[in-house]
N, C-alpha and C positions, 0 to 999 in steps of 0.2 A: 509439447510443456515448455514453459518458460526457464530458463536458468536463472538463476538469482544470488548473491551473496546479503548478507546481512554483517553490519561493520556496528561494535558500540561506540557510542558518543557520552553524552553523558547520564550521570546516573536516570535509569528507566527509557532512555531517549536511543533505540536501534534505528539505523538506515539501510533501508534494502534497496539495493540497486540490481541491472542486469548487469552480467558479466562484464558485458560486450559494453557496454556502456557504463563506464564508474564516473561519468559527469550529466547523473541522471540520476533519482532516486528519491525516494518516499521515506518520509521521515514518520515514525512510530514509537507512540510514547506508550512504554504499558503502563494501564489503568490497574493489575490489579485483576486477580480472579480470573485468570486464563484470557484477560479482554484487552483489547488493543487498537489503542485510537490512532487515526490517519490524518497526523495534523499539518502535514504540508509536504507538497508533492516539486520537485523542481528539475527542469530540464533545462541544458545550456542552450544560448538560443540557437546555437549553428546546430541545433538538431532538432529544432521546433519544426513542425509541421510534416516531422517522418513517421508520424504513429508510435513515439518513445512512451508516451503520458500511456496509452492505453495496453500497451506490452508492459509499462511498470506494475498495471490495476493488476493486469495478468497475472505476474506475478507474486502482486501482495495476496490474491483469492487463491494461488497456491501455497504458499506460502503461511496463508491462515489455515488451510485444508492439512495439509503434512503435520503442522505443528497441535492441530486438536485447538485451537482457540477461536476466539470471536473477534470480531472490530465490529468501530464503529470510526465514523470521520464528522472531523470539523472541518480537511479541507475542501475548498465550494468543486474541485478537480474531481474527486472521487467520491465526493457526495452526489455528484448528477450523476456519474456511472453505477455506482451503487444502488442509489434508489430507483434506476432502472432496467438494472439486472434482475430478473424472477430465478436466476439458478441460484440464489444463493440466501437468500430469507434464511436459510438454515445456520448464516454464519455473520449476517447481518446484523447489529442491533441499528436501526433509527433512532436518530434523535428525536427528541422529541419539541 
């Protein structure tokens, strides 16, 4: 399992980061009704190409399952991974 931390930003926005990589995160917007939207993913240029984005994605799935919520995404990176992930049909709300 991944290890992640949550930090609050402004109203309704949290950042999910991998504890060992504080300069890589997914920003989530609280949409209400137990739904979060992954709005952006950031990986520091020095860490790119090392699979950190996929680790963040796995941490996102773990967070969603741990907190018993659902998620959608507008971040193209997360959309691409989520749309091809057959294991998350119960928690991923595909955009129309």
